[in-house]
C-alpha positions as CSV (number, residue, x, y, z in Angstrom):
1,M,31.4,89.1,-82.0
2,L,28.2,87.1,-82.6
3,I,28.2,85.2,-85.8
4,V,24.9,83.7,-87.0
5,A,25.5,80.1,-88.3
6,I,25.6,79.9,-92.1
7,A,23.0,77.9,-94.0
8,A,25.6,76.1,-96.0
9,L,29.3,75.6,-95.5
10,I,31.7,77.1,-98.1
11,A,32.3,74.6,-100.9
12,S,35.5,72.6,-100.9
13,P,37.1,70.3,-103.4
14,T,35.7,67.3,-101.5
15,Q,32.0,68.0,-100.6
16,P,30.9,66.6,-97.2
17,P,28.3,63.8,-97.4
18,I,24.6,64.8,-97.4
19,L,22.9,63.7,-94.2
20,R,19.3,63.9,-93.0
21,P,18.3,65.9,-90.0
22,E,17.5,63.8,-86.9
23,P,15.2,64.3,-84.0
24,A,16.7,66.3,-81.1
25,I,15.7,64.0,-78.2
26,G,16.8,63.8,-74.6
27,A,19.1,65.9,-72.4
28,F,22.0,67.6,-74.1
29,A,25.1,68.0,-71.9
30,S,28.5,69.5,-72.6
31,V,31.0,68.0,-70.3
32,N,33.6,70.6,-71.3
33,Y,31.4,73.7,-70.7
34,A,29.1,72.3,-68.0
35,I,25.8,73.4,-69.6
36,T,22.7,71.3,-70.2
37,F,19.3,71.6,-71.7
38,I,16.5,69.6,-73.3
39,A,15.6,70.7,-76.9
40,P,12.0,71.8,-77.6
41,V,9.7,69.0,-78.7
42,R,9.5,68.2,-82.5
43,T,12.9,69.8,-83.2
44,T,15.8,68.4,-85.2
45,Y,19.5,68.8,-85.6
46,C,22.2,68.0,-88.1
47,P,24.2,65.0,-87.0
48,I,28.0,65.2,-86.6
49,P,29.8,62.8,-89.0
50,A,31.8,60.0,-87.4
51,D,35.0,61.3,-88.9
52,W,34.5,64.9,-87.7
53,S,37.4,66.6,-86.0
54,G,36.7,69.9,-84.2
55,S,35.8,71.7,-80.9
56,D,32.8,71.5,-78.7
57,H,31.1,74.9,-78.9
58,G,27.4,74.2,-79.2
59,T,24.7,73.1,-81.7
60,V,21.9,74.2,-83.9
61,I,18.3,73.2,-83.1
62,F,15.9,73.4,-86.0
63,L,12.3,74.6,-85.4
64,E,11.5,73.5,-88.9
65,P,13.8,70.9,-90.4
66,P,16.1,71.7,-93.4
67,R,15.9,69.4,-96.4
68,F,19.4,68.1,-95.8
69,C,22.6,68.6,-93.8
70,R,26.0,68.9,-95.2
71,G,29.0,68.9,-92.9
72,V,30.1,70.6,-89.7
73,G,32.7,73.3,-89.3
74,Y,35.5,73.2,-86.8
75,P,33.3,74.5,-84.0
76,S,30.4,72.2,-83.4
77,S,28.1,75.2,-83.4
78,S,28.6,75.6,-87.2
79,R,26.4,73.2,-89.1
80,G,26.0,73.1,-92.9
81,F,22.4,72.8,-94.0
82,E,20.0,73.8,-96.8
83,P,17.7,75.8,-97.0
84,D,17.9,78.5,-94.4
85,A,15.6,77.0,-91.8
86,P,14.1,78.6,-88.7
87,R,16.3,77.6,-85.8
88,I,17.8,78.2,-82.3
89,E,21.6,78.4,-82.3
90,V,23.4,77.5,-79.1
91,Y,26.9,78.7,-78.7
92,Y,29.1,78.4,-75.6
93,G,32.8,79.0,-75.1
94,L,35.3,80.8,-72.9
95,D,34.5,84.4,-72.1
96,L,37.4,86.1,-73.9
97,S,36.3,89.5,-72.5
98,Q,37.8,88.2,-69.2
99,D,41.1,87.3,-70.9
100,D,43.8,89.5,-69.3
101,A,46.3,88.8,-72.2
102,S,44.0,89.8,-75.1
103,P,40.5,90.7,-73.9
104,S,37.7,90.9,-76.5
105,T,34.6,93.1,-76.6
106,P,31.2,91.4,-76.1
107,P,28.9,92.0,-79.1
108,A,26.9,95.2,-79.0
109,C,23.2,94.8,-78.2
110,N,20.4,96.5,-80.0
111,R,17.9,95.9,-77.2
112,A,14.5,94.5,-78.2
113,G,13.3,93.4,-74.8
114,A,14.3,90.9,-72.1
115,I,14.5,87.2,-71.6
116,M,15.2,84.8,-68.7
117,L,18.5,83.0,-69.2
118,L,20.5,81.1,-66.5
119,G,18.2,82.3,-63.8
120,R,18.3,86.0,-64.5
121,A,16.6,88.5,-66.8
122,R,18.9,89.3,-69.7
123,A,18.8,91.7,-72.6
124,L,17.1,90.3,-75.8
125,C,19.0,91.8,-78.7
126,R,18.2,92.2,-82.4
127,S,20.7,91.8,-85.2
128,P,20.1,93.3,-88.6
129,H,19.2,90.8,-91.3
130,R,17.7,91.4,-94.7
131,H,15.4,88.3,-94.9
132,R,15.2,87.0,-91.4
133,V,14.5,88.1,-87.8
134,V,17.5,87.4,-85.7
135,L,17.2,87.8,-81.9
136,W,19.9,86.8,-79.3
137,S,20.8,86.9,-75.7
138,R,24.1,86.4,-73.9
139,A,25.0,85.3,-70.3
140,T,28.2,84.6,-68.6
141,Y,28.8,81.8,-66.1
142,S,31.6,79.7,-64.7
143,T,33.0,76.3,-65.9
144,Y,36.7,75.5,-65.7
145,G,37.1,79.2,-66.4
146,P,34.9,82.2,-67.2
147,A,32.5,81.2,-69.9
148,E,29.8,82.7,-72.1
149,L,26.5,81.3,-73.5
150,I,24.8,82.9,-76.5
151,L,21.4,81.8,-77.7
152,T,20.1,83.0,-81.1
153,L,16.7,82.7,-82.7
154,V,16.7,82.9,-86.5
155,T,13.2,82.9,-87.9
156,T,10.8,84.7,-90.3
157,R,8.4,87.6,-89.5
158,R,5.4,85.3,-90.2
159,R,6.7,82.7,-87.6
160,L,8.0,85.2,-85.1
161,S,5.2,85.2,-82.5
162,A,5.2,81.4,-82.1
163,D,8.9,80.9,-82.4
164,L,9.7,83.6,-80.0
165,G,7.5,81.9,-77.4
166,R,9.4,78.6,-77.9
167,F,12.7,80.5,-77.7
168,R,11.7,82.1,-74.4
169,R,10.7,78.8,-72.9
170,F,13.8,77.1,-74.1
171,A,16.1,79.9,-72.8
172,A,14.5,79.7,-69.4
173,S,15.1,75.9,-69.3
174,V,18.9,76.0,-70.0
175,R,21.0,75.2,-66.9
176,T,24.6,75.1,-65.7
177,C,25.7,71.9,-64.2
178,R,28.6,70.4,-62.3
179,Q,30.9,68.0,-64.1
180,V,33.1,65.5,-62.1
181,D,36.0,63.8,-63.8
182,R,37.4,60.8,-61.9
183,R,39.8,59.5,-64.5
184,L,42.8,60.3,-62.3
185,K,43.1,57.5,-59.7
186,G,42.5,58.7,-56.2
187,S,41.3,62.2,-57.1
188,A,38.6,64.0,-59.0
189,S,38.4,67.3,-60.9
190,T,35.2,69.3,-60.7
191,W,34.0,72.3,-62.7
192,G,30.7,74.1,-63.3
193,T,28.0,74.9,-60.8
194,G,24.6,73.4,-59.9
195,P,23.4,69.7,-60.0
196,R,25.7,67.2,-61.5
197,C,25.6,67.2,-65.3
198,P,23.3,64.4,-66.7
199,K,24.7,61.6,-68.8
200,G,22.9,63.1,-71.8
201,N,23.5,63.3,-75.5
202,W,25.8,65.7,-77.2
203,Y,24.3,66.6,-80.5
């Protein structure tokens, strides 16, 4: 089920430190899920604290920076920030609908058009939201197992036309890549498809 990233993490007895958003510059590459992209120009992200412990599942790219960042959830796709800023959420993970033991159901799509993603036209879906426009698209691909990629645009009605154009261009630029692990002497493990994954940032 698609979950839109929350604007602030649930309060805890020990509040995470306040951080400032940083420019999202250079190629992003996930070595685990063999996916790569370059963030749109003049976008930002909430940095991951040095003591963070969690799982690689994506990021949040801000089209308008929040005032501050506060913490990261267990999946890297869950960033704490305030206020609720226009953004592109990037989520990737194993495609559990292909899990024979306990298959899940992909999120239902209220179709609002189409978008290019991973080389094919995909459904552009709308999720209900009281104060924001939320549009998303999903694609499946192969890494070390069946995987899914979900891109979500969260914006306002006033910004929708411009932000949707940026979202479309960004979605069309996301690529799968091939990761090679040579840590085992005399052998190499390879997963993913396409050109070799760049030695990019992971933000």
